[in-house]
PyMOL Python script that loads the backbone (N, CA, C, O; Angstrom):
from pymol import cmd

cmd.read_pdbstr("""\
ATOM      1  N   MET A   1      11.406  11.840  -3.379  1.00  0.00           N
ATOM      2  CA  MET A   1      11.997  10.513  -3.429  1.00  0.00           C
ATOM      3  C   MET A   1      10.874   9.477  -3.477  1.00  0.00           C
ATOM      4  O   MET A   1       9.928   9.549  -2.693  1.00  0.00           O
ATOM      5  N   LEU A   2      10.973   8.540  -4.372  1.00  0.00           N
ATOM      6  CA  LEU A   2       9.985   7.471  -4.452  1.00  0.00           C
ATOM      7  C   LEU A   2      10.350   6.343  -3.508  1.00  0.00           C
ATOM      8  O   LEU A   2      11.523   6.112  -3.213  1.00  0.00           O
ATOM      9  N   ILE A   3       9.324   5.642  -3.036  1.00  0.00           N
ATOM     10  CA  ILE A   3       9.526   4.511  -2.132  1.00  0.00           C
ATOM     11  C   ILE A   3       9.896   3.280  -2.956  1.00  0.00           C
ATOM     12  O   ILE A   3       9.191   2.936  -3.905  1.00  0.00           O
ATOM     13  N   ASN A   4      10.994   2.614  -2.600  1.00  0.00           N
ATOM     14  CA  ASN A   4      11.361   1.346  -3.215  1.00  0.00           C
ATOM     15  C   ASN A   4      10.681   0.229  -2.443  1.00  0.00           C
ATOM     16  O   ASN A   4      10.774   0.168  -1.217  1.00  0.00           O
ATOM     17  N   VAL A   5       9.996  -0.660  -3.163  1.00  0.00           N
ATOM     18  CA  VAL A   5       9.239  -1.729  -2.524  1.00  0.00           C
ATOM     19  C   VAL A   5       9.937  -3.062  -2.773  1.00  0.00           C
ATOM     20  O   VAL A   5      10.265  -3.403  -3.910  1.00  0.00           O
ATOM     21  N   ASP A   6      10.159  -3.817  -1.682  1.00  0.00           N
ATOM     22  CA  ASP A   6      10.727  -5.160  -1.802  1.00  0.00           C
ATOM     23  C   ASP A   6       9.652  -6.181  -2.127  1.00  0.00           C
ATOM     24  O   ASP A   6       9.849  -7.047  -2.979  1.00  0.00           O
ATOM     25  N   LYS A   7       8.508  -6.082  -1.447  1.00  0.00           N
ATOM     26  CA  LYS A   7       7.522  -7.144  -1.526  1.00  0.00           C
ATOM     27  C   LYS A   7       6.148  -6.612  -1.153  1.00  0.00           C
ATOM     28  O   LYS A   7       6.027  -5.712  -0.322  1.00  0.00           O
ATOM     29  N   VAL A   8       5.103  -7.177  -1.775  1.00  0.00           N
ATOM     30  CA  VAL A   8       3.720  -6.858  -1.413  1.00  0.00           C
ATOM     31  C   VAL A   8       3.035  -8.159  -1.030  1.00  0.00           C
ATOM     32  O   VAL A   8       3.033  -9.122  -1.796  1.00  0.00           O
ATOM     33  N   ASP A   9       2.454  -8.179   0.166  1.00  0.00           N
ATOM     34  CA  ASP A   9       1.720  -9.345   0.655  1.00  0.00           C
ATOM     35  C   ASP A   9       0.272  -8.955   0.876  1.00  0.00           C
ATOM     36  O   ASP A   9      -0.053  -7.773   0.988  1.00  0.00           O
ATOM     37  N   SER A  10      -0.593  -9.952   0.938  1.00  0.00           N
ATOM     38  CA  SER A  10      -1.993  -9.693   1.289  1.00  0.00           C
ATOM     39  C   SER A  10      -2.269 -10.356   2.630  1.00  0.00           C
ATOM     40  O   SER A  10      -1.555 -11.264   3.056  1.00  0.00           O
ATOM     41  N   GLY A  11      -3.311  -9.884   3.277  1.00  0.00           N
ATOM     42  CA  GLY A  11      -3.677 -10.440   4.569  1.00  0.00           C
ATOM     43  C   GLY A  11      -5.064  -9.988   4.952  1.00  0.00           C
ATOM     44  O   GLY A  11      -5.753  -9.337   4.167  1.00  0.00           O
ATOM     45  N   LYS A  12      -5.475 -10.332   6.159  1.00  0.00           N
ATOM     46  CA  LYS A  12      -6.781  -9.935   6.675  1.00  0.00           C
ATOM     47  C   LYS A  12      -6.617  -9.356   8.067  1.00  0.00           C
ATOM     48  O   LYS A  12      -5.836  -9.851   8.880  1.00  0.00           O
ATOM     49  N   LEU A  13      -7.375  -8.288   8.325  1.00  0.00           N
ATOM     50  CA  LEU A  13      -7.423  -7.722   9.662  1.00  0.00           C
ATOM     51  C   LEU A  13      -8.355  -8.561  10.516  1.00  0.00           C
ATOM     52  O   LEU A  13      -9.059  -9.429  10.001  1.00  0.00           O
ATOM     53  N   SER A  14      -8.364  -8.310  11.805  1.00  0.00           N
ATOM     54  CA  SER A  14      -9.210  -9.091  12.714  1.00  0.00           C
ATOM     55  C   SER A  14     -10.696  -8.931  12.403  1.00  0.00           C
ATOM     56  O   SER A  14     -11.498  -9.793  12.763  1.00  0.00           O
ATOM     57  N   ASN A  15     -11.073  -7.835  11.735  1.00  0.00           N
ATOM     58  CA  ASN A  15     -12.480  -7.643  11.361  1.00  0.00           C
ATOM     59  C   ASN A  15     -12.819  -8.273  10.013  1.00  0.00           C
ATOM     60  O   ASN A  15     -13.942  -8.129   9.530  1.00  0.00           O
ATOM     61  N   GLY A  16     -11.859  -8.970   9.399  1.00  0.00           N
ATOM     62  CA  GLY A  16     -12.088  -9.661   8.134  1.00  0.00           C
ATOM     63  C   GLY A  16     -11.751  -8.853   6.899  1.00  0.00           C
ATOM     64  O   GLY A  16     -11.800  -9.385   5.789  1.00  0.00           O
ATOM     65  N   GLN A  17     -11.412  -7.586   7.057  1.00  0.00           N
ATOM     66  CA  GLN A  17     -11.073  -6.736   5.916  1.00  0.00           C
ATOM     67  C   GLN A  17      -9.771  -7.203   5.277  1.00  0.00           C
ATOM     68  O   GLN A  17      -8.774  -7.415   5.966  1.00  0.00           O
ATOM     69  N   GLU A  18      -9.787  -7.362   3.944  1.00  0.00           N
ATOM     70  CA  GLU A  18      -8.584  -7.749   3.221  1.00  0.00           C
ATOM     71  C   GLU A  18      -7.692  -6.529   3.024  1.00  0.00           C
ATOM     72  O   GLU A  18      -8.167  -5.432   2.733  1.00  0.00           O
ATOM     73  N   ILE A  19      -6.392  -6.745   3.189  1.00  0.00           N
ATOM     74  CA  ILE A  19      -5.428  -5.655   3.055  1.00  0.00           C
ATOM     75  C   ILE A  19      -4.250  -6.091   2.189  1.00  0.00           C
ATOM     76  O   ILE A  19      -3.990  -7.280   2.008  1.00  0.00           O
ATOM     77  N   ALA A  20      -3.553  -5.098   1.663  1.00  0.00           N
ATOM     78  CA  ALA A  20      -2.278  -5.307   0.976  1.00  0.00           C
ATOM     79  C   ALA A  20      -1.213  -4.621   1.820  1.00  0.00           C
ATOM     80  O   ALA A  20      -1.388  -3.480   2.247  1.00  0.00           O
ATOM     81  N   VAL A  21      -0.105  -5.324   2.059  1.00  0.00           N
ATOM     82  CA  VAL A  21       0.977  -4.788   2.885  1.00  0.00           C
ATOM     83  C   VAL A  21       2.229  -4.687   2.023  1.00  0.00           C
ATOM     84  O   VAL A  21       2.722  -5.688   1.505  1.00  0.00           O
ATOM     85  N   LYS A  22       2.734  -3.467   1.878  1.00  0.00           N
ATOM     86  CA  LYS A  22       3.965  -3.236   1.117  1.00  0.00           C
ATOM     87  C   LYS A  22       5.122  -3.117   2.094  1.00  0.00           C
ATOM     88  O   LYS A  22       5.104  -2.277   2.994  1.00  0.00           O
ATOM     89  N   ARG A  23       6.128  -3.963   1.912  1.00  0.00           N
ATOM     90  CA  ARG A  23       7.346  -3.904   2.717  1.00  0.00           C
ATOM     91  C   ARG A  23       8.366  -3.098   1.921  1.00  0.00           C
ATOM     92  O   ARG A  23       8.703  -3.448   0.790  1.00  0.00           O
ATOM     93  N   LEU A  24       8.850  -2.025   2.520  1.00  0.00           N
ATOM     94  CA  LEU A  24       9.755  -1.133   1.810  1.00  0.00           C
ATOM     95  C   LEU A  24      11.185  -1.627   1.852  1.00  0.00           C
ATOM     96  O   LEU A  24      11.615  -2.249   2.823  1.00  0.00           O
ATOM     97  N   SER A  25      11.900  -1.349   0.811  1.00  0.00           N
ATOM     98  CA  SER A  25      13.281  -1.777   0.679  1.00  0.00           C
ATOM     99  C   SER A  25      14.155  -1.110   1.729  1.00  0.00           C
ATOM    100  O   SER A  25      14.121   0.109   1.899  1.00  0.00           O
ATOM    101  N   SER A  26      14.934  -1.919   2.429  1.00  0.00           N
ATOM    102  CA  SER A  26      15.841  -1.369   3.435  1.00  0.00           C
ATOM    103  C   SER A  26      17.001  -0.630   2.780  1.00  0.00           C
ATOM    104  O   SER A  26      17.667   0.174   3.433  1.00  0.00           O
ATOM    105  N   GLY A  27      17.249  -0.888   1.520  1.00  0.00           N
ATOM    106  CA  GLY A  27      18.343  -0.236   0.804  1.00  0.00           C
ATOM    107  C   GLY A  27      17.938   1.024   0.073  1.00  0.00           C
ATOM    108  O   GLY A  27      18.701   1.533  -0.747  1.00  0.00           O
ATOM    109  N   SER A  28      16.749   1.539   0.354  1.00  0.00           N
ATOM    110  CA  SER A  28      16.275   2.727  -0.366  1.00  0.00           C
ATOM    111  C   SER A  28      17.013   3.997   0.052  1.00  0.00           C
ATOM    112  O   SER A  28      17.009   4.991  -0.674  1.00  0.00           O
ATOM    113  N   GLY A  29      17.646   3.961   1.229  1.00  0.00           N
ATOM    114  CA  GLY A  29      18.327   5.150   1.719  1.00  0.00           C
ATOM    115  C   GLY A  29      17.391   6.166   2.330  1.00  0.00           C
ATOM    116  O   GLY A  29      17.816   7.249   2.731  1.00  0.00           O
ATOM    117  N   GLN A  30      16.116   5.821   2.405  1.00  0.00           N
ATOM    118  CA  GLN A  30      15.118   6.739   2.946  1.00  0.00           C
ATOM    119  C   GLN A  30      15.138   6.679   4.472  1.00  0.00           C
ATOM    120  O   GLN A  30      15.027   5.598   5.051  1.00  0.00           O
ATOM    121  N   GLY A  31      15.278   7.820   5.119  1.00  0.00           N
ATOM    122  CA  GLY A  31      15.301   7.881   6.567  1.00  0.00           C
ATOM    123  C   GLY A  31      13.902   7.959   7.151  1.00  0.00           C
ATOM    124  O   GLY A  31      12.910   8.018   6.425  1.00  0.00           O
ATOM    125  N   GLU A  32      13.842   7.959   8.477  1.00  0.00           N
ATOM    126  CA  GLU A  32      12.557   7.968   9.183  1.00  0.00           C
ATOM    127  C   GLU A  32      11.730   9.203   8.845  1.00  0.00           C
ATOM    128  O   GLU A  32      10.530   9.089   8.596  1.00  0.00           O
ATOM    129  N   GLN A  33      12.351  10.379   8.833  1.00  0.00           N
ATOM    130  CA  GLN A  33      11.602  11.613   8.558  1.00  0.00           C
ATOM    131  C   GLN A  33      11.082  11.639   7.120  1.00  0.00           C
ATOM    132  O   GLN A  33       9.955  12.072   6.881  1.00  0.00           O
ATOM    133  N   GLU A  34      11.886  11.184   6.167  1.00  0.00           N
ATOM    134  CA  GLU A  34      11.452  11.139   4.772  1.00  0.00           C
ATOM    135  C   GLU A  34      10.278  10.177   4.608  1.00  0.00           C
ATOM    136  O   GLU A  34       9.334  10.465   3.873  1.00  0.00           O
ATOM    137  N   PHE A  35      10.337   9.027   5.299  1.00  0.00           N
ATOM    138  CA  PHE A  35       9.248   8.051   5.245  1.00  0.00           C
ATOM    139  C   PHE A  35       7.967   8.670   5.803  1.00  0.00           C
ATOM    140  O   PHE A  35       6.905   8.542   5.194  1.00  0.00           O
ATOM    141  N   LYS A  36       8.058   9.338   6.953  1.00  0.00           N
ATOM    142  CA  LYS A  36       6.877   9.965   7.555  1.00  0.00           C
ATOM    143  C   LYS A  36       6.288  11.034   6.635  1.00  0.00           C
ATOM    144  O   LYS A  36       5.069  11.131   6.495  1.00  0.00           O
ATOM    145  N   ASN A  37       7.152  11.835   6.010  1.00  0.00           N
ATOM    146  CA  ASN A  37       6.680  12.864   5.079  1.00  0.00           C
ATOM    147  C   ASN A  37       5.954  12.242   3.893  1.00  0.00           C
ATOM    148  O   ASN A  37       4.931  12.757   3.440  1.00  0.00           O
ATOM    149  N   GLU A  38       6.487  11.138   3.396  1.00  0.00           N
ATOM    150  CA  GLU A  38       5.849  10.477   2.250  1.00  0.00           C
ATOM    151  C   GLU A  38       4.511   9.875   2.645  1.00  0.00           C
ATOM    152  O   GLU A  38       3.557   9.938   1.869  1.00  0.00           O
ATOM    153  N   VAL A  39       4.419   9.290   3.838  1.00  0.00           N
ATOM    154  CA  VAL A  39       3.149   8.742   4.322  1.00  0.00           C
ATOM    155  C   VAL A  39       2.112   9.855   4.406  1.00  0.00           C
ATOM    156  O   VAL A  39       0.970   9.665   3.985  1.00  0.00           O
ATOM    157  N   LEU A  40       2.491  11.012   4.942  1.00  0.00           N
ATOM    158  CA  LEU A  40       1.556  12.139   5.036  1.00  0.00           C
ATOM    159  C   LEU A  40       1.102  12.597   3.658  1.00  0.00           C
ATOM    160  O   LEU A  40      -0.072  12.915   3.466  1.00  0.00           O
ATOM    161  N   LEU A  41       2.018  12.632   2.702  1.00  0.00           N
ATOM    162  CA  LEU A  41       1.669  13.030   1.341  1.00  0.00           C
ATOM    163  C   LEU A  41       0.688  12.039   0.716  1.00  0.00           C
ATOM    164  O   LEU A  41      -0.320  12.448   0.141  1.00  0.00           O
ATOM    165  N   VAL A  42       0.973  10.743   0.823  1.00  0.00           N
ATOM    166  CA  VAL A  42       0.094   9.717   0.254  1.00  0.00           C
ATOM    167  C   VAL A  42      -1.283   9.780   0.915  1.00  0.00           C
ATOM    168  O   VAL A  42      -2.302   9.620   0.242  1.00  0.00           O
ATOM    169  N   ALA A  43      -1.319  10.010   2.217  1.00  0.00           N
ATOM    170  CA  ALA A  43      -2.593  10.091   2.932  1.00  0.00           C
ATOM    171  C   ALA A  43      -3.432  11.266   2.430  1.00  0.00           C
ATOM    172  O   ALA A  43      -4.660  11.179   2.397  1.00  0.00           O
ATOM    173  N   LYS A  44      -2.790  12.349   2.046  1.00  0.00           N
ATOM    174  CA  LYS A  44      -3.510  13.523   1.541  1.00  0.00           C
ATOM    175  C   LYS A  44      -3.997  13.327   0.113  1.00  0.00           C
ATOM    176  O   LYS A  44      -4.880  14.057  -0.339  1.00  0.00           O
ATOM    177  N   LEU A  45      -3.445  12.363  -0.601  1.00  0.00           N
ATOM    178  CA  LEU A  45      -3.804  12.137  -1.998  1.00  0.00           C
ATOM    179  C   LEU A  45      -4.988  11.182  -2.158  1.00  0.00           C
ATOM    180  O   LEU A  45      -5.150  10.577  -3.218  1.00  0.00           O
ATOM    181  N   GLN A  46      -5.802  11.041  -1.138  1.00  0.00           N
ATOM    182  CA  GLN A  46      -6.934  10.123  -1.214  1.00  0.00           C
ATOM    183  C   GLN A  46      -7.896  10.566  -2.312  1.00  0.00           C
ATOM    184  O   GLN A  46      -8.237  11.744  -2.416  1.00  0.00           O
ATOM    185  N   HIS A  47      -8.323   9.614  -3.120  1.00  0.00           N
ATOM    186  CA  HIS A  47      -9.246   9.858  -4.222  1.00  0.00           C
ATOM    187  C   HIS A  47      -9.995   8.564  -4.482  1.00  0.00           C
ATOM    188  O   HIS A  47      -9.463   7.485  -4.219  1.00  0.00           O
ATOM    189  N   ARG A  48     -11.212   8.646  -4.989  1.00  0.00           N
ATOM    190  CA  ARG A  48     -12.011   7.434  -5.177  1.00  0.00           C
ATOM    191  C   ARG A  48     -11.391   6.457  -6.173  1.00  0.00           C
ATOM    192  O   ARG A  48     -11.720   5.271  -6.147  1.00  0.00           O
ATOM    193  N   ASN A  49     -10.503   6.925  -7.050  1.00  0.00           N
ATOM    194  CA  ASN A  49      -9.861   6.048  -8.026  1.00  0.00           C
ATOM    195  C   ASN A  49      -8.470   5.594  -7.593  1.00  0.00           C
ATOM    196  O   ASN A  49      -7.756   4.964  -8.372  1.00  0.00           O
ATOM    197  N   LEU A  50      -8.076   5.911  -6.349  1.00  0.00           N
ATOM    198  CA  LEU A  50      -6.791   5.473  -5.818  1.00  0.00           C
ATOM    199  C   LEU A  50      -7.012   4.496  -4.680  1.00  0.00           C
ATOM    200  O   LEU A  50      -8.008   4.584  -3.961  1.00  0.00           O
ATOM    201  N   VAL A  51      -6.092   3.572  -4.519  1.00  0.00           N
ATOM    202  CA  VAL A  51      -6.163   2.634  -3.405  1.00  0.00           C
ATOM    203  C   VAL A  51      -5.942   3.413  -2.117  1.00  0.00           C
ATOM    204  O   VAL A  51      -5.040   4.247  -2.033  1.00  0.00           O
ATOM    205  N   ARG A  52      -6.766   3.138  -1.117  1.00  0.00           N
ATOM    206  CA  ARG A  52      -6.739   3.892   0.138  1.00  0.00           C
ATOM    207  C   ARG A  52      -5.640   3.386   1.068  1.00  0.00           C
ATOM    208  O   ARG A  52      -5.520   2.186   1.316  1.00  0.00           O
ATOM    209  N   LEU A  53      -4.843   4.319   1.575  1.00  0.00           N
ATOM    210  CA  LEU A  53      -3.833   4.006   2.579  1.00  0.00           C
ATOM    211  C   LEU A  53      -4.536   3.879   3.922  1.00  0.00           C
ATOM    212  O   LEU A  53      -5.170   4.827   4.386  1.00  0.00           O
ATOM    213  N   LEU A  54      -4.426   2.701   4.554  1.00  0.00           N
ATOM    214  CA  LEU A  54      -5.079   2.459   5.839  1.00  0.00           C
ATOM    215  C   LEU A  54      -4.168   2.758   7.013  1.00  0.00           C
ATOM    216  O   LEU A  54      -4.636   3.146   8.083  1.00  0.00           O
ATOM    217  N   GLY A  55      -2.862   2.579   6.818  1.00  0.00           N
ATOM    218  CA  GLY A  55      -1.937   2.822   7.913  1.00  0.00           C
ATOM    219  C   GLY A  55      -0.517   2.484   7.516  1.00  0.00           C
ATOM    220  O   GLY A  55      -0.231   2.164   6.362  1.00  0.00           O
ATOM    221  N   PHE A  56       0.364   2.561   8.491  1.00  0.00           N
ATOM    222  CA  PHE A  56       1.772   2.261   8.245  1.00  0.00           C
ATOM    223  C   PHE A  56       2.408   1.757   9.527  1.00  0.00           C
ATOM    224  O   PHE A  56       1.847   1.900  10.613  1.00  0.00           O
ATOM    225  N   CYS A  57       3.579   1.168   9.387  1.00  0.00           N
ATOM    226  CA  CYS A  57       4.353   0.699  10.530  1.00  0.00           C
ATOM    227  C   CYS A  57       5.780   1.196  10.354  1.00  0.00           C
ATOM    228  O   CYS A  57       6.386   1.034   9.295  1.00  0.00           O
ATOM    229  N   LEU A  58       6.298   1.800  11.405  1.00  0.00           N
ATOM    230  CA  LEU A  58       7.673   2.269  11.399  1.00  0.00           C
ATOM    231  C   LEU A  58       8.288   1.825  12.713  1.00  0.00           C
ATOM    232  O   LEU A  58       8.266   2.552  13.706  1.00  0.00           O
ATOM    233  N   GLY A  59       8.841   0.614  12.703  1.00  0.00           N
ATOM    234  CA  GLY A  59       9.434   0.061  13.918  1.00  0.00           C
ATOM    235  C   GLY A  59      10.850  -0.392  13.640  1.00  0.00           C
ATOM    236  O   GLY A  59      11.064  -1.325  12.866  1.00  0.00           O
ATOM    237  N   GLY A  60      11.812   0.251  14.257  1.00  0.00           N
ATOM    238  CA  GLY A  60      13.210  -0.100  13.994  1.00  0.00           C
ATOM    239  C   GLY A  60      13.542   0.184  12.545  1.00  0.00           C
ATOM    240  O   GLY A  60      13.387   1.312  12.078  1.00  0.00           O
ATOM    241  N   THR A  61      13.994  -0.823  11.836  1.00  0.00           N
ATOM    242  CA  THR A  61      14.299  -0.662  10.415  1.00  0.00           C
ATOM    243  C   THR A  61      13.142  -1.105   9.532  1.00  0.00           C
ATOM    244  O   THR A  61      13.224  -1.011   8.308  1.00  0.00           O
ATOM    245  N   GLU A  62      12.064  -1.588  10.144  1.00  0.00           N
ATOM    246  CA  GLU A  62      10.899  -2.085   9.398  1.00  0.00           C
ATOM    247  C   GLU A  62      10.007  -0.933   8.978  1.00  0.00           C
ATOM    248  O   GLU A  62       9.610  -0.109   9.802  1.00  0.00           O
ATOM    249  N   ARG A  63       9.692  -0.880   7.682  1.00  0.00           N
ATOM    250  CA  ARG A  63       8.786   0.142   7.163  1.00  0.00           C
ATOM    251  C   ARG A  63       7.731  -0.548   6.302  1.00  0.00           C
ATOM    252  O   ARG A  63       8.042  -1.146   5.272  1.00  0.00           O
ATOM    253  N   LEU A  64       6.473  -0.451   6.746  1.00  0.00           N
ATOM    254  CA  LEU A  64       5.367  -1.093   6.046  1.00  0.00           C
ATOM    255  C   LEU A  64       4.293  -0.066   5.728  1.00  0.00           C
ATOM    256  O   LEU A  64       4.047   0.852   6.511  1.00  0.00           O
ATOM    257  N   LEU A  65       3.657  -0.227   4.580  1.00  0.00           N
ATOM    258  CA  LEU A  65       2.477   0.559   4.214  1.00  0.00           C
ATOM    259  C   LEU A  65       1.310  -0.411   4.081  1.00  0.00           C
ATOM    260  O   LEU A  65       1.445  -1.460   3.451  1.00  0.00           O
ATOM    261  N   ILE A  66       0.163  -0.070   4.672  1.00  0.00           N
ATOM    262  CA  ILE A  66      -1.007  -0.946   4.649  1.00  0.00           C
ATOM    263  C   ILE A  66      -2.102  -0.267   3.834  1.00  0.00           C
ATOM    264  O   ILE A  66      -2.540   0.840   4.151  1.00  0.00           O
ATOM    265  N   TYR A  67      -2.533  -0.951   2.785  1.00  0.00           N
ATOM    266  CA  TYR A  67      -3.534  -0.429   1.855  1.00  0.00           C
ATOM    267  C   TYR A  67      -4.754  -1.344   1.811  1.00  0.00           C
ATOM    268  O   TYR A  67      -4.693  -2.506   2.213  1.00  0.00           O
ATOM    269  N   ASP A  68      -5.877  -0.788   1.308  1.00  0.00           N
ATOM    270  CA  ASP A  68      -7.017  -1.626   0.951  1.00  0.00           C
ATOM    271  C   ASP A  68      -6.545  -2.630  -0.086  1.00  0.00           C
ATOM    272  O   ASP A  68      -5.748  -2.293  -0.962  1.00  0.00           O
ATOM    273  N   PHE A  69      -7.026  -3.848   0.006  1.00  0.00           N
ATOM    274  CA  PHE A  69      -6.676  -4.877  -0.980  1.00  0.00           C
ATOM    275  C   PHE A  69      -7.557  -4.703  -2.204  1.00  0.00           C
ATOM    276  O   PHE A  69      -8.770  -4.538  -2.079  1.00  0.00           O
ATOM    277  N   VAL A  70      -6.955  -4.738  -3.386  1.00  0.00           N
ATOM    278  CA  VAL A  70      -7.693  -4.690  -4.649  1.00  0.00           C
ATOM    279  C   VAL A  70      -7.322  -5.946  -5.424  1.00  0.00           C
ATOM    280  O   VAL A  70      -6.159  -6.128  -5.784  1.00  0.00           O
ATOM    281  N   PRO A  71      -8.306  -6.826  -5.688  1.00  0.00           N
ATOM    282  CA  PRO A  71      -7.992  -8.054  -6.426  1.00  0.00           C
ATOM    283  C   PRO A  71      -7.533  -7.739  -7.842  1.00  0.00           C
ATOM    284  O   PRO A  71      -7.846  -6.684  -8.394  1.00  0.00           O
ATOM    285  N   LYS A  72      -6.789  -8.666  -8.416  1.00  0.00           N
ATOM    286  CA  LYS A  72      -6.323  -8.478  -9.796  1.00  0.00           C
ATOM    287  C   LYS A  72      -7.535  -8.431 -10.715  1.00  0.00           C
ATOM    288  O   LYS A  72      -8.230  -9.427 -10.915  1.00  0.00           O
ATOM    289  N   THR A  73      -7.761  -7.274 -11.253  1.00  0.00           N
ATOM    290  CA  THR A  73      -8.874  -7.070 -12.160  1.00  0.00           C
ATOM    291  C   THR A  73      -8.590  -5.815 -12.961  1.00  0.00           C
ATOM    292  O   THR A  73      -7.603  -5.125 -12.707  1.00  0.00           O
ATOM    293  N   SER A  74      -9.432  -5.519 -13.907  1.00  0.00           N
ATOM    294  CA  SER A  74      -9.262  -4.345 -14.742  1.00  0.00           C
ATOM    295  C   SER A  74      -9.659  -3.089 -13.987  1.00  0.00           C
ATOM    296  O   SER A  74     -10.624  -3.089 -13.224  1.00  0.00           O
ATOM    297  N   LEU A  75      -8.909  -2.026 -14.206  1.00  0.00           N
ATOM    298  CA  LEU A  75      -9.237  -0.744 -13.593  1.00  0.00           C
ATOM    299  C   LEU A  75     -10.606  -0.259 -14.043  1.00  0.00           C
ATOM    300  O   LEU A  75     -11.261   0.500 -13.329  1.00  0.00           O
ATOM    301  N   ASP A  76     -11.052  -0.698 -15.239  1.00  0.00           N
ATOM    302  CA  ASP A  76     -12.373  -0.307 -15.749  1.00  0.00           C
ATOM    303  C   ASP A  76     -13.492  -0.697 -14.791  1.00  0.00           C
ATOM    304  O   ASP A  76     -14.540  -0.051 -14.780  1.00  0.00           O
ATOM    305  N   ASN A  77     -13.297  -1.730 -13.993  1.00  0.00           N
ATOM    306  CA  ASN A  77     -14.331  -2.166 -13.044  1.00  0.00           C
ATOM    307  C   ASN A  77     -14.523  -1.187 -11.903  1.00  0.00           C
ATOM    308  O   ASN A  77     -15.554  -1.217 -11.231  1.00  0.00           O
ATOM    309  N   PHE A  78     -13.542  -0.314 -11.670  1.00  0.00           N
ATOM    310  CA  PHE A  78     -13.609   0.618 -10.555  1.00  0.00           C
ATOM    311  C   PHE A  78     -13.959   2.041 -10.977  1.00  0.00           C
ATOM    312  O   PHE A  78     -14.360   2.864 -10.153  1.00  0.00           O
ATOM    313  N   ILE A  79     -13.806   2.316 -12.247  1.00  0.00           N
ATOM    314  CA  ILE A  79     -14.048   3.696 -12.730  1.00  0.00           C
ATOM    315  C   ILE A  79     -15.471   3.827 -13.251  1.00  0.00           C
ATOM    316  O   ILE A  79     -15.869   4.903 -13.698  1.00  0.00           O
TER     317      ILE A  79
END
""", "prot")
cmd.dss("prot")
cmd.show_as("cartoon", "prot")
cmd.util.cbc("prot")
cmd.orient("prot")
């Protein structure tokens, strides 16, 4: 099952690191266990050409994924 995303925001951690925060759609039908399984899968797919998953939040009905922030630019700059 793919994650449905409502919104992506950017922000900064207390250490100044820029992050991207994906808020998952509450209407995706994805339960807590499915979300946890998907987070584990994404975490295992780390690669130098993929955006790094830094963490997640699963509180009540809130489901967030926290990634390294990548500014709008061409993928050629990273490969």
